[in-house]
N, C-alpha and C positions, 0 to 999 in steps of 0.2 A: 601911791595908794589907789588912785583911780584905775591904773592899769591892772593892779592885783585884784581889785574889786571886780573889774570886768571879767578877768580870767576865772575868778572864783564863781561868778554867776554863770559863766559859760560851762564850767564843770558841772554845775547843778543841772543845766539844760540838757547836756549830752551824757550825763551820768558817767563822768570820767574824773580822774585825779589830775592835779596840777602836773605831776610827773609824766603824764601822758601827752602833754602839749609840747609842741616845738615853737619857739619864739624867735623872731628876728627883730632886733633893735637897731634902727638906723640912727646912730648918734652915740658917741662914747665920751661926751663931756661929763661934767658933774651930774647933770640930770639923768643922762642915759645910764651911767654907771650906778647911780643911786637906784634907779628902777631895776637894773640888773641884779644888784645886791639884794634888794627886797624880794625879787622873784626867786633867786637862789635860796634865800632863807625860807621862803614859803614852800619850796619843793620842786620848782621848775628846774630840770636838769639838762634839757636839750635847748640850747640857745646859741644864736649867732649874734655878735655885736659888731657893728660896722662903724668906721669913721670915714673921713674923706678919702682915705687910701684903700678902703675895702674892709674885708673881714679881719678883725684883730687876731693876730697869731704871734706866738713867740718867735723872735728872730726876724720878724717883718720890719721893714724900714718905717720910721715914724712912731714907734712904740714908746711908751713911758712906763714907769713903775706901776701905775694904776692899771693901765691896759694889760701889762704883763701878768698881773695878779689874776685878772679875769680870764685871760687867754689860757693860763695854766689850768683853770677849773673847767672851762667850757669848751676848749678847743685843744685838747692834749695832742691831737694829731697834726696840729699847726696847719690846718687847711686854710688856704687863702682864696680870694675871689672878690667879686663885685656884689652889689645888692641883688642883681638879677641872679647870680649864682646861688646866693643864700636863699632866695625865694624859690628857685628851682629845686633845691634840696628839700625845702619845706613841703613842696607838693609832689616831690619825687618825679620831676620831669627829667628826661634824659639830657636835655640841653637847656641852658639858660635863655637862649634867644627865643624859645617858645613862650616865654613869659613877657619879658621886656627887653628889647634890643639894647637900650640904654635908658636909665631912668629919666634923663633930661632931654632925650631926643624924641620923646613920645608926645610932643605937642604942648608940654607944660610951659607956660610963659615964665619969664624971668621973675616977674612979680610974685607969682604963686610959688615958685621954687624958693625965693627969698623968704616968704612967709613960712613955708614949711621948715626951712633951716633955722629960722629964728625961734620957732616953737619948740625945737628940741633942746 
């Protein structure tokens, strides 16, 4: 609900619709897929969801029935990649390394990384 409320408020500020936004969700556990479901129902159509192996996509290793369901809806072209790739697509950069070479090689300590992973 908090994510949706934030996006709805952002829509008011920039005078756009939810369908105009592109969303990257890092985490495809119960919480991440719950947020994704809520966002899809609210009208967000451009979304990348990632798990520990990267962008969820049909046919990719490590998928399950829940991830497959979302992959069919949000990634019909079965695009794969890393968090950096998803963020690069989000801001239309030609290469992912212009954003983050690797999410955990950017000076983030293990404690902070663990806290971020536990929060999702």
